[in-house]
N, C-alpha and C positions, 0 to 999 in steps of 0.2 A: 486471223490477224486483227488486232485492235485498230480502232480509228486512229489513235496516236501513232502506232507503228506504220500504218498505211501512209499517213502524212509525212512521216520521217523518211520513208522509202522514196516517196515522190520528190521530196526536197533533195535527198542525196543524189538521185539520178540527175536532177536538174543542175546541181552543183558540179557533178562529175562532167557534164557536158561543157560547162564553162571552164572547168579546169583543163579539159582536153584542148579547147581552142586556145587557151592561154599557153599551153605547152607547145602548140603548133607555132604560135607567134614567137615564143622564146627561142624555139629551135631555128626558126627562120632568121631571127636576129643574130643568133650564134653563127650560123653559116655565113651571114653577110659581114659580120664584124671580125670574126676570129678564124674563119676557115679559108683565109687567103682568097677572098672573094674577088678583089679587084684585079688579081693577076690571072684570073680564069677567063675563058672565052665568054662571048655573049650568050652562048648556049646555056651557061650556068645561070644567067639571069632568068632566062626562060624557064629553066628547071625549077628555080626557087619560086618564081611566080606560080608555076603550075602546082608546086607542092603546097604553097599557101592557099591557092584556090581549092585544092583538094581537101585540105584541112577544114576550110570554112564551109565547103559543100557537105562534108560529113557532119559538121556541127549543125548546119541548117536542117539536114535530114533528120538528125537526132532530135532536135527541138520540135520539128514538125510532127514526128512520130509521137513524142510525148504529148503535144497539144492535141493530136488526134485522139489518143487514148483517153485523155482527160475529158474531151468533148463527148466521146462515146459514153464514158462513165457518168458524166453529168446528165446526158440524155436519158440513160437508164434510170438514174436516180430520180429525175424529174417525172418520168412516166410512172414510176412506183409511188412517188409523192402524190401525184394526181389521183392515183387509184385509192390511196389511203383517204384522201379528201372525199372522193366519190362515195366510198363505202360508208364512211361515218355520216356523210350527209344523207345517204339513202336510209340509214337507220332512223335518223331524226325525222325525215320526211314521211317515211312509212308509219312511224308511230303517231306523228301529228295527224296524219290523215285518218288513221284508225280511231284515234281518240275523238276526232270531230264527229264521228258517226255513232249510231246506236246499234248497228248490226254486229252481233257477236258470232254469226255463223261462219265468218271468214277467219276465225281464230287459228285454224290449222294452217291456212295459207300464210298468215302473219308469222306464225312460229317458224315455218319453213323459210320464209324470206329473211327473217332475222338470223336464223341459224346459218344460212348461206353467207350473209354479209359478215357476221361475226367470225365465221371460220376463215373467210377470205382475209380478214384483217389479221387474225392470229397466224395464219399460214404465211402471209407476207412478212410479218415481223420475224418469224422463225427462220424463213429461207433467206431473207436479206440481211440478217444479223451477222453473217460471215463475210459478205463481199460488199454489197451496195451500202449498207449502213452497219458497219462493224459495231458489235456490242449494243445494238439498239435495244435488245430485249432487257438489258440491265438498267436502262435509264428509268428513273422514277416516273417520268411523264408517260413512258410506255406502259409501265405497270398500272398506272392510274387508268389509262384508256382501256387496257385489257380488263381491268376489274369492272369498270362501268358497263362496258358492252356485255360482259359476261353476266353481270347482275340483271341487266335488262332482259337478256335471253332467258335466264333462270326464272325471273319473276313472271315473264309472259307465259312461259310453259306451265308454271303453277296456275296461272289464270286459265289457261286452256283446260287443264285437268278439272278445275273447279266448275268451269262452264259445262264440261261433259257430265259432271256429276249432277249439276243443277237441271240440265235438260232431261235427265231421267226422272225427275220429280213429276209425279202424276198430277198433283194438284197445280192447276195453272197459275193461281194466285201466288202460291208458295214458290213456284218455279220462277215467275217473273220477279218476285221480290228478291230471291237469292241471286238471280242474274244481275239485277240492278246493284245490289250490295257489292258483289264481287267485282263488277265493272267499275264502280266508284273507287273501291280500294286500289284496283289496278291503275286507274287514272292518276290517283294521288301519288302513288309510289313512282310510277313511270315519269310523271311530271318532274319530280325531284331528280331522278336519274338524268333526264334530258337537260335540266339546268346544269347539273355537274358536268355532263358531256360537253355542253356548249362552252363552259368556262375552261375545261381541261384540254379540249381539242387544239386550241391555239398554242398552248405550251408544247403539245406533242408536235404540231406542225413546225414550231420554232426549232425543236431538236432536229427534225428531219432536214431543215434548211441549213443547219450547221455543217452538214455533209456535202453541200453543193457549193 
């Protein structure tokens, strides 16, 4: 179901509830004005009042149920929204921390952490595009975020492989030089990706908020 269809169904259900209560009022008016109301017993008055109260009770219950469902849906969307923000921020924080140091021995851990966060983001987009955020995966902002975090992961994995190759270098001077060059290249490219991520993530968050 698309986001537009979901909104239309919610509006239709709400309109249907108001149409129902309108019909109850009209029916009550008809019985009062045209159904020989004044010649009936006082029990008829009680019956009409009870009928009207029942109609408004059903209407109130219907509205409460819709509001409850909307609140539940909002809560689910908000929790998912917070998880998106968390995962994207974790990617930025992890990379900034690694780039601030000179130790490349933790590159395997870095790739594993990035892979976990990127997979969580992509899985959430795929799973939530049917219910919580209909057609989310089709949004240009979503494609941009997917592309950026994917490029970050791919480039960091390339860096890992080059580090592994450099470590095998027997000459210490050559090894250190190659590691420094590869690290500098990785820093420069990742810094550009992080700038893109920082600019694009707010557009992505804005799309998510349109569903809430």
